[in-house]
GUKOL-147285 format. One record per residue (C-alpha): residue number from 1; x negated, y, z negated. Coordinates in nm, 3 decimals, padded with zeros to 5 digits. Layout:
<recs>
pos NUM	c1 X	c2 Y	c3 Z
...
</recs>
This chain:
<recs>
pos 1	c1 01.007	c2 17.493	c3 09.006
pos 2	c1 00.696	c2 17.288	c3 09.231
pos 3	c1 00.447	c2 17.167	c3 09.003
pos 4	c1 00.014	c2 17.168	c3 09.115
pos 5	c1 -00.228	c2 17.386	c3 09.147
pos 6	c1 -00.290	c2 17.741	c3 09.293
pos 7	c1 -00.663	c2 17.686	c3 09.588
pos 8	c1 -00.677	c2 17.996	c3 09.359
pos 9	c1 -00.732	c2 17.744	c3 09.013
pos 10	c1 -00.920	c2 17.551	c3 09.175
pos 11	c1 -01.195	c2 17.696	c3 09.360
pos 12	c1 -01.171	c2 17.859	c3 08.954
pos 13	c1 -01.213	c2 17.483	c3 08.816
pos 14	c1 -01.481	c2 17.384	c3 09.217
pos 15	c1 -01.724	c2 17.690	c3 09.058
pos 16	c1 -01.750	c2 17.651	c3 08.676
pos 17	c1 -01.752	c2 17.271	c3 08.766
pos 18	c1 -02.103	c2 17.378	c3 09.096
pos 19	c1 -02.258	c2 17.635	c3 08.833
pos 20	c1 -02.282	c2 17.310	c3 08.496
pos 21	c1 -02.430	c2 17.022	c3 08.805
pos 22	c1 -02.662	c2 17.287	c3 08.924
pos 23	c1 -02.800	c2 17.447	c3 08.521
pos 24	c1 -02.821	c2 17.035	c3 08.388
pos 25	c1 -03.031	c2 16.917	c3 08.796
pos 26	c1 -03.220	c2 17.247	c3 08.664
pos 27	c1 -03.261	c2 17.106	c3 08.291
pos 28	c1 -03.410	c2 16.752	c3 08.325
pos 29	c1 -03.589	c2 16.894	c3 08.703
pos 30	c1 -03.646	c2 16.614	c3 08.864
pos 31	c1 -03.955	c2 16.630	c3 08.938
pos 32	c1 -04.090	c2 16.733	c3 08.657
pos 33	c1 -03.947	c2 16.403	c3 08.528
pos 34	c1 -04.105	c2 16.154	c3 08.805
pos 35	c1 -04.493	c2 16.377	c3 08.743
pos 36	c1 -04.471	c2 16.218	c3 08.329
pos 37	c1 -04.413	c2 15.943	c3 08.417
pos 38	c1 -04.671	c2 15.964	c3 08.604
pos 39	c1 -04.917	c2 16.076	c3 08.320
pos 40	c1 -04.710	c2 15.805	c3 08.079
pos 41	c1 -04.885	c2 15.584	c3 08.291
pos 42	c1 -05.186	c2 15.727	c3 08.395
pos 43	c1 -05.238	c2 15.777	c3 07.973
pos 44	c1 -05.188	c2 15.364	c3 07.849
pos 45	c1 -05.419	c2 15.310	c3 08.179
pos 46	c1 -05.689	c2 15.501	c3 08.105
pos 47	c1 -05.658	c2 15.395	c3 07.693
pos 48	c1 -05.592	c2 15.013	c3 07.838
pos 49	c1 -05.978	c2 15.096	c3 08.016
pos 50	c1 -06.102	c2 15.248	c3 07.769
pos 51	c1 -06.024	c2 14.930	c3 07.515
pos 52	c1 -06.205	c2 14.687	c3 07.853
pos 53	c1 -06.526	c2 14.914	c3 07.762
pos 54	c1 -06.578	c2 14.887	c3 07.432
pos 55	c1 -06.508	c2 14.494	c3 07.518
pos 56	c1 -06.736	c2 14.499	c3 07.806
pos 57	c1 -06.976	c2 14.646	c3 07.566
pos 58	c1 -06.912	c2 14.438	c3 07.252
pos 59	c1 -06.993	c2 14.132	c3 07.517
pos 60	c1 -07.356	c2 14.295	c3 07.622
pos 61	c1 -07.521	c2 14.337	c3 07.382
pos 62	c1 -07.352	c2 14.693	c3 07.306
pos 63	c1 -07.416	c2 14.740	c3 07.691
pos 64	c1 -07.203	c2 15.000	c3 07.942
pos 65	c1 -07.163	c2 14.880	c3 08.272
pos 66	c1 -07.319	c2 15.063	c3 08.574
pos 67	c1 -07.335	c2 15.418	c3 08.572
pos 68	c1 -07.190	c2 15.381	c3 08.945
pos 69	c1 -06.844	c2 15.337	c3 09.144
pos 70	c1 -06.895	c2 14.927	c3 09.060
pos 71	c1 -06.850	c2 15.035	c3 08.699
pos 72	c1 -06.440	c2 14.900	c3 08.684
pos 73	c1 -06.483	c2 14.558	c3 08.954
pos 74	c1 -06.700	c2 14.497	c3 08.620
pos 75	c1 -06.470	c2 14.515	c3 08.347
pos 76	c1 -06.298	c2 14.234	c3 08.594
pos 77	c1 -06.593	c2 14.090	c3 08.687
pos 78	c1 -06.672	c2 14.048	c3 08.260
pos 79	c1 -06.305	c2 14.001	c3 08.193
pos 80	c1 -06.281	c2 14.244	c3 07.963
pos 81	c1 -05.969	c2 14.299	c3 08.215
pos 82	c1 -05.777	c2 14.117	c3 08.384
pos 83	c1 -05.698	c2 14.348	c3 08.733
pos 84	c1 -05.822	c2 14.697	c3 08.769
pos 85	c1 -05.458	c2 14.891	c3 08.732
pos 86	c1 -05.283	c2 15.049	c3 08.995
pos 87	c1 -05.371	c2 15.384	c3 09.099
pos 88	c1 -05.099	c2 15.651	c3 09.073
pos 89	c1 -04.994	c2 15.910	c3 09.292
pos 90	c1 -04.949	c2 16.197	c3 09.255
pos 91	c1 -04.800	c2 16.574	c3 09.349
pos 92	c1 -04.941	c2 16.851	c3 09.461
pos 93	c1 -05.209	c2 17.048	c3 09.308
pos 94	c1 -05.357	c2 16.644	c3 09.172
pos 95	c1 -05.701	c2 16.662	c3 09.155
pos 96	c1 -05.956	c2 16.405	c3 08.959
pos 97	c1 -06.285	c2 16.390	c3 08.993
pos 98	c1 -06.490	c2 16.387	c3 09.272
pos 99	c1 -06.775	c2 16.114	c3 09.139
pos 100	c1 -06.722	c2 15.729	c3 09.034
pos 101	c1 -06.425	c2 15.786	c3 09.105
pos 102	c1 -06.229	c2 15.490	c3 09.142
pos 103	c1 -05.874	c2 15.439	c3 09.201
pos 104	c1 -05.791	c2 15.770	c3 09.017
pos 105	c1 -06.050	c2 15.685	c3 08.694
pos 106	c1 -06.326	c2 15.798	c3 08.641
pos 107	c1 -06.642	c2 15.726	c3 08.478
pos 108	c1 -06.939	c2 15.845	c3 08.275
pos 109	c1 -07.181	c2 15.700	c3 08.066
pos 110	c1 -07.439	c2 15.868	c3 07.827
pos 111	c1 -07.751	c2 15.696	c3 07.636
pos 112	c1 -07.764	c2 15.814	c3 07.359
pos 113	c1 -07.584	c2 15.762	c3 07.148
pos 114	c1 -07.475	c2 15.499	c3 07.390
pos 115	c1 -07.133	c2 15.462	c3 07.501
pos 116	c1 -06.810	c2 15.564	c3 07.794
pos 117	c1 -06.585	c2 15.780	c3 07.858
pos 118	c1 -06.324	c2 15.762	c3 08.074
pos 119	c1 -06.066	c2 15.987	c3 08.186
pos 120	c1 -05.849	c2 16.158	c3 08.509
pos 121	c1 -05.692	c2 16.481	c3 08.530
pos 122	c1 -05.267	c2 16.463	c3 08.391
pos 123	c1 -05.036	c2 16.623	c3 08.646
pos 124	c1 -04.650	c2 16.679	c3 08.487
pos 125	c1 -04.598	c2 17.075	c3 08.321
pos 126	c1 -04.559	c2 16.950	c3 08.019
pos 127	c1 -04.921	c2 16.825	c3 07.990
pos 128	c1 -05.045	c2 17.151	c3 08.145
pos 129	c1 -04.847	c2 17.394	c3 07.940
pos 130	c1 -05.039	c2 17.294	c3 07.683
pos 131	c1 -05.369	c2 17.403	c3 07.799
pos 132	c1 -05.467	c2 17.784	c3 07.824
pos 133	c1 -05.487	c2 17.929	c3 08.170
pos 134	c1 -05.733	c2 17.853	c3 08.417
pos 135	c1 -05.753	c2 17.534	c3 08.236
pos 136	c1 -05.659	c2 17.199	c3 08.356
pos 137	c1 -05.480	c2 16.825	c3 08.147
pos 138	c1 -05.695	c2 16.527	c3 08.115
pos 139	c1 -05.661	c2 16.207	c3 07.934
pos 140	c1 -05.935	c2 16.031	c3 07.801
pos 141	c1 -06.075	c2 15.732	c3 07.646
pos 142	c1 -06.442	c2 15.814	c3 07.380
pos 143	c1 -06.584	c2 15.458	c3 07.301
pos 144	c1 -06.762	c2 15.679	c3 07.060
pos 145	c1 -06.399	c2 15.832	c3 06.888
pos 146	c1 -06.228	c2 15.503	c3 07.026
pos 147	c1 -05.942	c2 15.627	c3 07.107
pos 148	c1 -05.781	c2 15.846	c3 07.347
pos 149	c1 -05.664	c2 16.183	c3 07.384
pos 150	c1 -05.556	c2 16.482	c3 07.618
pos 151	c1 -05.883	c2 16.835	c3 07.670
pos 152	c1 -05.869	c2 17.068	c3 07.861
pos 153	c1 -06.052	c2 17.161	c3 08.064
pos 154	c1 -06.234	c2 17.461	c3 08.355
pos 155	c1 -06.052	c2 17.342	c3 08.658
pos 156	c1 -06.425	c2 17.399	c3 08.830
pos 157	c1 -06.614	c2 17.128	c3 08.628
pos 158	c1 -06.447	c2 16.785	c3 08.458
pos 159	c1 -06.532	c2 16.710	c3 08.179
pos 160	c1 -06.825	c2 16.426	c3 08.204
pos 161	c1 -07.026	c2 16.751	c3 08.297
pos 162	c1 -07.029	c2 16.768	c3 07.920
pos 163	c1 -07.120	c2 16.492	c3 07.853
pos 164	c1 -06.826	c2 16.340	c3 07.766
pos 165	c1 -06.902	c2 16.099	c3 07.463
pos 166	c1 -06.897	c2 16.387	c3 07.221
pos 167	c1 -06.711	c2 16.482	c3 06.961
pos 168	c1 -06.403	c2 16.610	c3 07.150
pos 169	c1 -06.210	c2 16.618	c3 06.798
pos 170	c1 -06.449	c2 16.914	c3 06.766
pos 171	c1 -06.351	c2 17.163	c3 07.138
pos 172	c1 -06.197	c2 17.372	c3 07.098
pos 173	c1 -05.903	c2 17.272	c3 07.391
pos 174	c1 -05.857	c2 16.889	c3 07.166
pos 175	c1 -05.547	c2 16.674	c3 07.121
pos 176	c1 -05.411	c2 16.334	c3 07.001
pos 177	c1 -05.214	c2 16.163	c3 07.275
</recs>
């Protein structure tokens, strides 16, 4: 009597293992894992820059860095940042601000109250799914609130269009991070 597996038994086991492999790959979605990793870097970078903005304002009598493309370098020159956080590349559909964009870090100031607002768009589905349709998730740091948060903003206008540095906690699409 021969012992072993028949061809049918082997094919059934291989097909079951293949199905399980596909289910696991769909569950972990490597592209979304990469997007979430990049978003974690963006959240960390915005928070780091936000703390540097606060330090700059303290050491410069409440003045904000220049409201142009040299704002980030001013934080380095003033000693508040050791170096500019690296630009974080992005996948398809990712967009950030078009004004005062330095390495995908966006900046806006207001004079009344005197404050600074740094932000960038998030790309992963885990953040985008928290926003209503037609809105983009942004991570921001506002020197008035002194903390990071997430905003959902219409794709057609970035958060700086509203002026930044307002109490975003009262905004209907605000979420603390």
